[in-house]
ZAMARGU-4260 file (C-alpha; in steps of 0.2 Angstrom, whole numbers, plus 5000, padded with zeros to 4 digits):
<rodrens>
0) 5063/4747/5071 | 5053/4738/5085 | 5062/4749/5098 | 5055/4765/5091 | 5041/4772/5102
5) 5024/4768/5094 | 5019/4786/5095 | 5034/4791/5084 | 5030/4777/5072 | 5012/4782/5071
10) 5014/4800/5068 | 5028/4798/5055 | 5017/4785/5046 | 5002/4797/5046 | 5014/4811/5041
15) 5020/4801/5026 | 5002/4797/5021 | 4997/4816/5022 | 5012/4820/5011 | 5008/4807/4998
20) 4990/4814/4997 | 4996/4832/4996 | 5009/4827/4982 | 4995/4818/4973 | 4984/4833/4974
25) 4999/4844/4967 | 5002/4832/4953 | 4984/4832/4948 | 4983/4851/4948 | 4999/4852/4937
30) 4991/4839/4925 | 4975/4848/4924 | 4981/4866/4923 | 4997/4864/4913 | 4999/4874/4897
35) 5008/4867/4882 | 5024/4878/4884 | 5026/4872/4902 | 5026/4853/4898 | 5044/4854/4894
40) 5049/4864/4909 | 5060/4857/4923 | 5047/4853/4935 | 5058/4846/4949 | 5061/4862/4958
45) 5043/4866/4958 | 5038/4849/4966 | 5053/4849/4978 | 5048/4867/4984 | 5030/4861/4985
50) 5035/4846/4995 | 5044/4857/5007 | 5028/4868/5009 | 5018/4852/5012 | 5031/4846/5024
55) 5029/4862/5034 | 5010/4859/5036 | 5012/4841/5040 | 5026/4844/5053 | 5015/4857/5062
60) 5001/4844/5063 | 5013/4830/5069 | 5023/4841/5081 | 5007/4845/5090 | 5003/4827/5093
65) 5021/4823/5097 | 5022/4836/5111 | 5006/4831/5120 | 5007/4813/5117 | 5023/4813/5128
70) 5011/4814/5143 | 5005/4796/5148 | 4988/4802/5150 | 4987/4808/5132 | 4997/4794/5125
75) 4985/4784/5113 | 4994/4768/5116 | 4992/4769/5135 | 4975/4777/5137 | 4959/4772/5127
80) 4952/4789/5129 | 4967/4797/5122 | 4967/4785/5107 | 4949/4791/5103 | 4954/4809/5105
85) 4969/4807/5093 | 4960/4797/5080 | 4947/4810/5080 | 4960/4824/5079 | 4969/4816/5064
90) 4952/4812/5055 | 4946/4831/5057 | 4963/4837/5051 | 4962/4826/5036 | 4945/4832/5033
95) 4950/4850/5034 | 4965/4847/5023 | 4954/4839/5010 | 4942/4853/5010 | 4956/4866/5009
100) 4963/4857/4994 | 4947/4854/4985 | 4942/4873/4987 | 4959/4878/4982 | 4958/4868/4966
105) 4941/4876/4962 | 4948/4893/4966 | 4962/4890/4954 | 4951/4884/4941 | 4940/4899/4943
110) 4953/4913/4945 | 4970/4905/4940 | 4976/4909/4958 | 4979/4898/4973 | 4968/4900/4988
115) 4972/4915/4999 | 4964/4927/5011 | 4956/4937/4998 | 4944/4923/4995 | 4936/4928/5012
120) 4928/4943/5002 | 4916/4930/4994 | 4909/4927/5011 | 4903/4945/5012 | 4892/4941/4997
125) 4888/4924/5003 | 4871/4922/4994 | 4878/4927/4977 | 4894/4917/4980 | 4884/4902/4985
130) 4873/4904/4970 | 4887/4905/4958 | 4895/4889/4965 | 4879/4880/4965 | 4876/4884/4947
135) 4894/4882/4941 | 4900/4866/4950 | 4893/4848/4953 | 4891/4852/4971 | 4884/4835/4977
140) 4898/4826/4968 | 4911/4837/4976 | 4904/4834/4993 | 4903/4816/4990 | 4922/4816/4984
145) 4927/4825/5000 | 4918/4812/5010 | 4925/4797/5001 | 4943/4804/5002 | 4941/4808/5020
150) 4934/4791/5024 | 4948/4782/5015 | 4961/4793/5025 | 4952/4789/5041 | 4951/4770/5038
155) 4970/4771/5034 | 4974/4780/5050 | 4964/4768/5060 | 4973/4753/5051 | 4990/4760/5054
160) 4986/4763/5073 | 4980/4744/5074 | 4995/4738/5065 | 5007/4748/5076 | 4998/4744/5092
165) 5000/4725/5089 | 5019/4726/5085 | 5035/4732/5093 | 5044/4730/5109 | 5043/4742/5124
170) 5056/4756/5121 | 5070/4759/5134 | 5069/4776/5142 | 5085/4781/5133 | 5078/4776/5116
175) 5062/4785/5120 | 5070/4801/5124 | 5082/4800/5109 | 5068/4796/5097 | 5058/4810/5104
180) 5072/4823/5102 | 5076/4817/5085 | 5058/4818/5079 | 5056/4835/5087 | 5071/4841/5077
185) 5065/4833/5061 | 5048/4842/5063 | 5056/4858/5068 | 5067/4858/5053 | 5052/4854/5042
190) 5043/4869/5049 | 5058/4881/5047 | 5059/4874/5029 | 5078/4876/5026 | 5095/4875/5035
195) 5098/4894/5034 | 5096/4910/5044 | 5079/4914/5037 | 5064/4902/5036 | 5055/4896/5020
200) 5042/4909/5015 | 5027/4908/5003 | 5035/4921/4993 | 5050/4909/4989 | 5038/4901/4976
205) 5039/4916/4965 | 5058/4914/4963 | 5054/4899/4952 | 5052/4911/4937 | 5034/4911/4932
210) 5017/4912/4939 | 5012/4894/4935 | 5026/4886/4943 | 5024/4897/4958 | 5006/4893/4960
215) 5008/4874/4958 | 5022/4874/4972 | 5011/4884/4984 | 5002/4874/4998 | 4985/4882/5000
220) 4986/4881/5019 | 5002/4892/5020 | 4996/4903/5005 | 4980/4906/5014 | 4986/4911/5031
225) 5002/4919/5025 | 4991/4931/5015 | 4983/4938/5030 | 4998/4949/5034 | 4993/4960/5019
230) 4977/4966/5026 | 4983/4984/5030 | 4975/4998/5021 | 4988/5011/5025 | 5002/5018/5014
235) 5020/5023/5017 | 5020/5042/5019 | 5039/5043/5016 | 5038/5033/5000 | 5023/5043/4994
240) 5033/5059/4996 | 5049/5052/4988 | 5039/5047/4973 | 5028/5063/4972 | 5039/5075/4962
245) 5040/5063/4947 | 5023/5056/4949 | 5016/5074/4949 | 5026/5078/4934 | 5020/5063/4925
250) 5002/5067/4929 | 5004/5085/4926 | 4998/5091/4943 | 4993/5110/4943 | 5001/5115/4959
255) 5013/5102/4966 | 5015/5102/4985 | 5028/5090/4991 | 5024/5093/5009 | 5005/5089/5007
260) 5004/5078/4991 | 4990/5083/4980 | 4986/5077/4962 | 4973/5090/4957 | 4972/5095/4938
265) 4959/5107/4932 | 4958/5102/4914 | 4951/5114/4901 | 4944/5108/4884 | 4958/5104/4873
270) 4949/5106/4856 | 4955/5090/4849 | 4937/5086/4846 | 4925/5101/4844 | 4907/5098/4849
275) 4902/5116/4848 | 4886/5119/4839 | 4880/5101/4842 | 4870/5093/4855 | 4881/5087/4870
280) 4884/5069/4865 | 4877/5055/4875 | 4889/5042/4883 | 4886/5023/4884 | 4900/5015/4893
285) 4900/4996/4892 | 4910/4986/4905 | 4912/4969/4897 | 4914/4954/4909 | 4931/4945/4906
290) 4934/4953/4889 | 4952/4945/4886 | 4961/4952/4871 | 4969/4936/4866 | 4953/4927/4866
295) 4945/4940/4854 | 4945/4941/4835 | 4954/4958/4835 | 4970/4950/4838 | 4968/4936/4826
300) 4962/4921/4837 | 4957/4908/4824 | 4941/4903/4835 | 4934/4920/4830 | 4923/4923/4845
305) 4920/4942/4842 | 4918/4945/4824 | 4905/4959/4826 | 4915/4968/4839 | 4930/4967/4828
310) 4920/4975/4814 | 4916/4989/4826 | 4934/4992/4831 | 4938/4995/4812 | 4925/5009/4812
315) 4930/5017/4829 | 4945/5024/4839 | 4952/5007/4845 | 4966/5005/4857 | 4974/4988/4855
320) 4987/4989/4869 | 4976/4993/4884 | 4978/4984/4901 | 4968/4984/4917 | 4978/4987/4933
325) 4971/4972/4942 | 4959/4957/4938 | 4942/4955/4947 | 4926/4964/4942 | 4925/4974/4958
330) 4942/4981/4955 | 4939/4984/4937 | 4923/4994/4941 | 4933/5004/4954 | 4947/5008/4942
335) 4935/5014/4929 | 4924/5025/4940 | 4938/5032/4951 | 4954/5032/4940 | 4963/5023/4954
340) 4970/5005/4954 | 4962/4996/4968 | 4978/4990/4976 | 4969/4983/4992 | 4978/4967/4995
345) 4964/4956/5004 | 4947/4965/5001 | 4942/4976/4988 | 4942/4995/4990 | 4923/4995/4988
350) 4921/4985/5003 | 4932/4997/5014 | 4922/5010/5023 | 4937/5022/5023 | 4938/5022/5004
355) 4920/5023/4999 | 4920/5042/4997 | 4928/5045/4980 | 4929/5059/4967 | 4924/5053/4950
360) 4925/5063/4933 | 4908/5056/4929 | 4901/5070/4939 | 4909/5083/4928 | 4897/5078/4914
365) 4886/5092/4921 | 4868/5092/4914 | 4868/5074/4910 | 4857/5061/4917 | 4867/5047/4925
370) 4862/5028/4923 | 4870/5012/4929 | 4863/4995/4922 | 4868/4979/4930 | 4859/4962/4927
375) 4862/4956/4945 | 4863/4964/4962 | 4875/4979/4965 | 4877/4972/4983 | 4891/4961/4976
380) 4907/4968/4984 | 4897/4984/4989 | 4897/4991/4971 | 4881/5000/4976 | 4890/5010/4989
385) 4904/5016/4977 | 4891/5020/4964 | 4877/5029/4974 | 4888/5037/4986 | 4899/5045/4972
390) 4889/5048/4957 | 4876/5062/4960 | 4858/5059/4955 | 4862/5041/4948 | 4848/5031/4941
395) 4852/5013/4947 | 4845/4998/4938 | 4849/4981/4945 | 4841/4965/4950 | 4822/4968/4953
400) 4822/4983/4941 | 4818/4973/4926 | 4803/4965/4917 | 4812/4949/4913 | 4817/4935/4925
405) 4834/4931/4930 | 4844/4917/4921 | 4857/4913/4934 | 4865/4920/4950 | 4871/4935/4940
410) 4854/4941/4936 | 4846/4943/4919 | 4854/4939/4902 | 4866/4951/4894 | 4855/4952/4879
415) 4840/4956/4890 | 4851/4969/4900 | 4855/4978/4884 | 4836/4978/4879 | 4831/4985/4895
420) 4844/4998/4895 | 4839/5003/4877 | 4821/5004/4882 | 4826/5017/4896 | 4838/5027/4886
425) 4828/5030/4870 | 4815/5038/4881 | 4828/5050/4889 | 4826/5068/4883 | 4842/5075/4891
430) 4860/5070/4887 | 4864/5055/4897 | 4879/5046/4904 | 4875/5027/4905 | 4886/5013/4911
435) 4880/4995/4906 | 4890/4981/4915 | 4888/4964/4907 | 4890/4947/4916 | 4886/4932/4906
440) 4904/4929/4900 | 4907/4922/4917 | 4904/4905/4926 | 4891/4897/4925 | 4891/4903/4907
445) 4872/4904/4905 | 4865/4907/4888 | 4846/4907/4887 | 4839/4894/4875 | 4831/4906/4863
450) 4848/4915/4861 | 4857/4898/4859 | 4846/4895/4844 | 4848/4913/4837 | 4867/4914/4839
455) 4871/4895/4836 | 4883/4886/4847 | 4900/4879/4842 | 4909/4864/4847 | 4928/4862/4845
460) 4940/4848/4850 | 4949/4851/4867 | 4966/4853/4859 | 4960/4867/4848 | 4952/4875/4863
465) 4968/4873/4873 | 4979/4880/4859 | 4969/4896/4857 | 4966/4900/4875 | 4949/4892/4880
470) 4946/4879/4893 | 4929/4873/4887 | 4916/4875/4873 | 4905/4883/4887 | 4918/4897/4889
475) 4920/4899/4871 | 4901/4900/4868 | 4899/4912/4882 | 4912/4923/4874 | 4903/4922/4858
480) 4887/4927/4867 | 4894/4943/4873 | 4898/4947/4855 | 4880/4942/4850 | 4873/4953/4864
485) 4883/4968/4859 | 4878/4966/4841 | 4859/4965/4845 | 4861/4981/4856 | 4871/4991/4843
490) 4859/4986/4829 | 4844/4991/4839 | 4852/5007/4845 | 4856/5011/4827 | 4838/5013/4823
495) 4835/5025/4838 | 4837/5044/4837 | 4849/5044/4851 | 4862/5034/4841 | 4869/5048/4831
500) 4872/5058/4846 | 4880/5045/4856 | 4898/5040/4860 | 4899/5021/4864 | 4914/5016/4874
505) 4918/4997/4877 | 4931/4990/4889 | 4934/4974/4897 | 4933/4974/4916 | 4948/4962/4916
510) 4954/4948/4906 | 4957/4929/4910 | 4975/4921/4911 | 4978/4908/4898 | 4987/4901/4884
515) 4991/4916/4872 | 5006/4909/4863 | 4998/4908/4846 | 5001/4926/4844 | 5009/4935/4859
520) 5026/4935/4868 | 5029/4921/4880 | 5027/4933/4895 | 5009/4935/4891 | 5006/4916/4895
525) 5020/4912/4907 | 5018/4928/4918 | 4999/4930/4916 | 5000/4947/4907 | 4985/4940/4896
530) 4974/4942/4912 | 4976/4961/4911 | 4975/4964/4892 | 4958/4971/4886 | 4950/4980/4871
535) 4946/4999/4873 | 4935/5006/4859 | 4927/5023/4857 | 4914/5022/4844 | 4904/5036/4836
540) 4904/5035/4817 | 4906/5051/4808 | 4912/5060/4824 | 4927/5050/4830 | 4940/5044/4817
545) 4941/5026/4812 | 4959/5023/4819 | 4969/5009/4828 | 4981/5016/4841 | 4995/5005/4848
550) 4998/5018/4862 | 5000/5010/4879 | 4983/5013/4888 | 4976/5008/4905 | 4958/5006/4912
555) 4961/5021/4923 | 4962/5032/4908 | 4945/5029/4901 | 4936/5044/4910 | 4949/5057/4907
560) 4950/5052/4888 | 4931/5052/4887 | 4930/5069/4895 | 4943/5076/4883 | 4934/5069/4868
565) 4918/5076/4873 | 4928/5093/4876 | 4921/5097/4894 | 4931/5105/4908 | 4934/5092/4922
570) 4944/5090/4938 | 4956/5075/4939 | 4963/5070/4956 | 4967/5052/4952 | 4980/5043/4940
575) 4971/5042/4924 | 4977/5053/4909 | 4969/5058/4893 | 4976/5046/4880 | 4972/5057/4865
580) 4982/5071/4872 | 4997/5059/4875 | 4995/5053/4858 | 4996/5070/4850 | 5010/5075/4860
585) 5022/5060/4858 | 5011/5045/4850 | 5010/5038/4868 | 5028/5034/4870 | 5029/5041/4887
590) 5014/5031/4893 | 5015/5018/4907 | 5003/5005/4914 | 5004/4999/4931 | 4999/4981/4934
595) 4997/4971/4951 | 4993/4953/4955 | 4985/4955/4972 | 4983/4936/4974 | 5001/4932/4971
600) 5007/4949/4978 | 5016/4955/4963 | 5018/4972/4956 | 5023/4977/4939 | 5024/4990/4925
605) 5023/4991/4906 | 5034/5004/4898 | 5043/5006/4882 | 5037/4989/4876 | 5044/4979/4891
610) 5035/4971/4905 | 5043/4972/4923 | 5036/4962/4937 | 5042/4958/4954 | 5035/4950/4970
615) 5032/4961/4985 | 5042/4949/4995 | 5056/4939/4988 | 5070/4944/4975 | 5065/4937/4959
620) 5060/4949/4945 | 5053/4947/4927 | 5059/4959/4913 | 5052/4953/4896 | 5047/4960/4879
625) 5028/4963/4879 | 5024/4971/4863 | 5014/4958/4852 | 5015/4970/4837 | 5033/4971/4835
630) 5046/4957/4836 | 5060/4959/4849 | 5077/4966/4844 | 5090/4973/4855 | 5094/4971/4873
635) 5084/4970/4889 | 5085/4987/4898 | 5090/4991/4916 | 5077/4986/4928 | 5080/5000/4940
640) 5068/5013/4932 | 5055/5000/4931 | 5056/4995/4949 | 5056/5013/4954 | 5040/5017/4944
645) 5031/5001/4949 | 5034/5006/4968 | 5029/5024/4964 | 5013/5019/4956 | 5009/5007/4970
650) 5012/5018/4985 | 5003/5033/4976 | 4988/5022/4973 | 4988/5017/4991 | 4988/5036/4996
655) 4975/5040/4983 | 4963/5027/4989 | 4962/5037/5006 | 4964/5054/4999 | 4952/5056/4984
660) 4937/5061/4993 | 4923/5070/4983 | 4920/5081/4998 | 4936/5090/4993 | 4929/5095/4976
</rodrens>
């Protein structure tokens, strides 16, 4: 032992220290985020794979030191200046690792996803992002924790150096070379990750079988930098053409052209709902922040967060089996407005200048005044660009447009947002198409004091919150506040003349992953299907039937379905379909819903009551029963058709993002 070169002993001691710290961080994350059904899982493969990911990062740090310290002038035990440089190097590396792991922890707590390159999108809205962080998290305590952890690691690194510097015998030339070569091979093997032809990849984590285990195994450094390879905004022309005949048939394209794929459909009124002889109905489309189905009253959650909205669903046309293609507010807005899943892998399509020009069916509501109400700023994710550039004559109301003050970084409260929107709409003499986008069901979960008193806050024990899908009472009360705000708006609107001539549409911009085991198949929790399930309600008492439909539906179907209900001719060049036409044809049995997890780089498909999911890299697949209304009986079907359709939807969406320009109208 005493003959081992001191540089080798120092770098391995520091490597062990860093590995122990990373393992402790992983254990802490597992403990904080584990769900009841994961506690009995075999966690050894998860932690072993995580250890290998950590070892890769640590080995890269150690190998850099090992190679350069081989030169006497850079040997910290032979040169005082070199000692200072390497101590600073290891301290800075430790600080950077600490920051990465802390940010990663908060990122996972916020989005249920490990840190990846898509987080850089937040920097494009730095002011809003910083405000959200400041209002949500104890920033000073976090900074203090980072400083304390880094200081402890720095003190340990110095102590290890002093201990090694005072011990040991000078190594022989032979032993020095031998230990250097052996150390090099150990570090190189750790970086490669396995004794095999191909190296360890981040996507191997998704071979563990479920999203939670994969996310716990991942190292944020590798996850972050590996995800940069997915920055391309192009598409595979050969795959688009190969999928085109079946996609064109599914979407009922008017004049299919395999050589130059187009998806144009000129849809005439279908007379399912006859509005002739009546005023053209107004439209109020409400995009509800983080409106997870399993957290809501409509699916029997005992915490009963949305009793009022549940009562609306009993009086309207309610789709209880609706999904968003992706999670994220910007991606939800995009899918609703354009009818195309935003399959951009790092940024959002709204931030891509090549994609900002898009056709929207909203423009086919001719003669309508168009409104968009948001409590905060539409500069977030460049939402303003997609709205003002593509909706003709839009009246945009956002931060600075209202008579009431902001309550947090997301702008005015939802209650006040609905009030302000109502004040504008009740004065409008023409038919109108209005979009209202809520925000308070989102960290920092701000509820104004006067509304807290009016709605009343609840406080449940943590085990009840965990059991029924909530992380905190703050989150639960924010969910209840959304229901409260909708109730105040609808009861106020009911007293206004425009109410009886209006179709109200409600849909979640996305859901939030969590424990849905109280009433849903295991795939909803284990593979995060709960993050995409949202309510979809078309509400017009006396004009639309009170009916609950279990047909598979997608967020991209909202505008085609709405245009069909209103009975107007429209042009569709995207993926959305009229759900009511599909229902009258085959009760929606032919419907499919594409789902993508852009953080974990998975694509999937819901079809015939099954959920198929696979990583874009790697070979693990998930094929599980997904119907919460019917118990599973029978056999798992062949995955090949599901794989084909998921790939077809993905490549077609990539093509459409760049080929759905309104200039081609």
